[in-house]
Kinemage of the C-alpha trace (Angstrom):
@kinemage 1
@onewidth
@group {chain A} dominant
@subgroup {mainchain}
@vectorlist {calphas} color= white
{ca unk a 1} P -28.292 -6.128 -13.435
{ca unk a 2} L -26.617 -4.111 -10.723
{ca unk a 3} L -23.650 -6.156 -7.978
{ca unk a 4} L -23.897 -4.816 -5.027
{ca unk a 5} L -21.292 -5.843 -2.288
{ca unk a 6} L -20.532 -3.634 0.727
{ca unk a 7} L -17.500 -3.544 1.482
{ca unk a 8} L -14.940 -4.699 4.639
{ca unk a 9} L -12.203 -2.209 4.202
{ca unk a 10} L -11.290 0.984 5.887
{ca unk a 11} L -11.347 2.640 2.733
{ca unk a 12} L -14.089 1.587 0.383
{ca unk a 13} L -17.648 1.269 1.889
{ca unk a 14} L -20.071 0.207 -0.762
{ca unk a 15} L -19.390 -1.083 -4.986
{ca unk a 16} L -21.769 -1.282 -6.794
{ca unk a 17} L -21.146 -2.898 -10.608
{ca unk a 18} L -23.399 -2.509 -13.639
{ca unk a 19} L -22.376 -5.439 -16.118
{ca unk a 20} L -24.602 -4.420 -19.136
{ca unk a 21} L -22.660 -0.750 -19.109
{ca unk a 22} L -19.748 -1.601 -17.136
{ca unk a 23} L -20.162 0.694 -14.829
{ca unk a 24} L -18.538 0.908 -10.900
{ca unk a 25} L -19.763 3.184 -8.469
{ca unk a 26} L -17.336 3.183 -5.830
{ca unk a 27} L -18.478 4.904 -2.216
{ca unk a 28} L -15.976 5.298 0.188
{ca unk a 29} L -15.904 5.388 3.540
{ca unk a 30} L -15.797 9.009 3.727
{ca unk a 31} L -18.999 9.134 2.327
{ca unk a 32} L -17.918 10.122 -1.314
{ca unk a 33} L -19.259 8.475 -4.377
{ca unk a 34} L -17.481 7.869 -7.701
{ca unk a 35} L -18.117 6.373 -11.163
{ca unk a 36} L -15.745 4.778 -13.394
{ca unk a 37} L -17.328 3.856 -16.991
{ca unk a 38} L -15.885 1.028 -19.291
{ca unk a 39} L -14.658 -1.184 -16.516
{ca unk a 40} L -14.307 -4.510 -17.687
{ca unk a 41} L -15.874 -7.024 -15.849
{ca unk a 42} L -12.745 -9.305 -15.656
{ca unk a 43} L -11.015 -5.821 -13.570
{ca unk a 44} L -13.868 -5.678 -11.357
{ca unk a 45} L -13.236 -9.611 -10.353
{ca unk a 46} L -9.813 -9.008 -9.905
{ca unk a 47} L -11.016 -5.646 -7.523
{ca unk a 48} L -13.311 -7.468 -5.860
{ca unk a 49} L -11.974 -10.637 -4.845
{ca unk a 50} L -8.187 -8.742 -4.231
{ca unk a 51} L -7.804 -9.190 0.007
{ca unk a 52} L -7.018 -5.262 -0.095
{ca unk a 53} L -9.958 -3.662 -1.788
{ca unk a 54} L -7.781 -0.210 -1.032
{ca unk a 55} L -4.243 -1.646 -2.733
{ca unk a 56} L -6.494 -3.327 -5.579
{ca unk a 57} L -8.502 0.440 -6.425
{ca unk a 58} L -5.079 2.068 -6.249
{ca unk a 59} L -3.581 -0.619 -8.824
{ca unk a 60} L -6.416 -1.295 -11.461
{ca unk a 61} L -9.056 1.106 -10.757
{ca unk a 62} L -7.317 4.534 -9.984
{ca unk a 63} L -4.703 4.651 -12.881
{ca unk a 64} L -7.006 3.046 -15.876
{ca unk a 65} L -10.386 4.878 -15.223
{ca unk a 66} L -11.248 8.239 -15.174
{ca unk a 67} L -13.681 8.948 -12.179
{ca unk a 68} L -16.552 11.015 -12.093
{ca unk a 69} L -18.043 12.505 -8.389
{ca unk a 70} L -22.122 11.335 -7.871
């Protein structure tokens, strides 16, 4: 099952997370979309529940997971 969340962020437009494959896709407000593999559910939950998704992305996702543009 893929969870899709439209973001209210000046940096991130939408996130898609597949629990089975632990794949996170982030669509940025500039239109670019990146896929991050192996993102644990706990990291994803911390990311989407953060008051600042942009800050959370730079702290939780970007330094720990290699992104591939899709």
